[in-house]
C-alpha positions in Angstrom: -25.5 3.7 -165.8 -22.3 5.7 -166.4 -20.1 6.3 -163.4 -18.0 9.4 -162.8 -15.1 10.3 -160.6 -14.0 13.8 -159.6 -10.6 13.9 -157.8 -8.8 16.9 -156.3 -5.1 16.4 -155.8 -2.7 18.8 -154.0 1.0 18.4 -153.8 3.9 20.7 -152.9 4.8 23.0 -155.8 8.3 21.3 -155.9 6.6 18.0 -156.8 4.2 19.5 -159.4 6.2 18.5 -162.5 6.4 14.9 -161.3 2.7 14.6 -160.5 1.7 16.4 -163.8 3.8 14.0 -165.9 2.4 10.9 -164.2 -1.2 12.1 -164.6 -0.7 12.8 -168.3 0.8 9.3 -168.7 -2.2 7.8 -166.9 -4.5 9.8 -169.1 -3.0 8.1 -172.2 -3.4 4.6 -170.8 -6.9 5.2 -169.3 -8.4 6.6 -172.4 -7.5 3.3 -174.1 -9.4 1.2 -171.5 -12.6 -0.4 -172.8 -14.8 0.9 -170.0 -13.4 4.5 -170.1 -15.6 7.3 -171.6 -13.5 10.3 -170.5 -10.4 11.2 -168.5 -9.5 14.8 -168.2 -6.6 16.3 -166.2 -6.7 19.9 -165.1 -4.2 22.1 -163.4 -5.9 24.6 -161.1 -5.3 28.2 -162.2 -3.2 30.2 -159.7 -2.7 27.2 -157.4 0.6 25.5 -158.0 0.5 21.8 -157.2 -3.3 21.5 -157.5 -5.0 19.3 -160.0 -8.6 18.3 -160.8 -9.3 15.0 -162.5 -12.6 14.2 -164.2 -13.1 10.6 -165.1 -16.2 8.8 -166.7 -16.7 5.1 -167.1 -19.5 3.1 -168.8 -20.3 1.7 -165.3 -18.7 1.0 -161.9 -17.1 -2.2 -163.2 -15.2 0.0 -165.7 -13.8 2.1 -162.9 -13.0 -1.0 -160.9 -11.1 -2.4 -163.9 -9.2 0.9 -164.1 -8.1 0.6 -160.5 -6.9 -2.9 -161.2 -4.7 -1.8 -164.1 -0.9 -2.0 -163.8 -0.5 1.6 -164.9 -2.9 2.8 -162.1 -0.7 1.0 -159.5 2.6 2.2 -161.0 1.7 5.8 -161.8 -1.1 6.7 -159.3 -0.6 4.5 -156.2 3.2 4.4 -156.3 4.1 7.7 -157.9 1.4 10.3 -157.4 -0.3 9.4 -154.0 3.0 9.5 -152.0 3.6 13.1 -153.1 0.1 14.4 -152.2 -0.6 16.6 -149.2 -4.3 16.3 -149.8 -6.6 14.1 -151.9 -10.4 14.3 -152.1 -12.5 12.0 -154.4 -16.2 12.2 -155.3 -18.0 9.3 -156.9 -21.2 10.0 -158.9 -23.7 8.3 -161.2 -24.2 10.2 -164.4 -27.8 11.3 -164.9 
């Protein structure tokens, strides 16, 4: 069963360019992962520093592999997360 992730990231507007650049790099790497079906990055309209990510994987194992990738650690854990003021994540099974 396909597995989806919806994440909302919020950072100070001063850090928006850094977060945006990292998320776009992650998108390139993630779309090449064997278990990835979709990875979309959105900037919220009229909310500087706010992003919505939609990710879909063939299954939970595909997502787990994504979290174990070197690019996830470098670009998300080490670059993006420290700049966030708020992060919410929803995990879902695709019907």
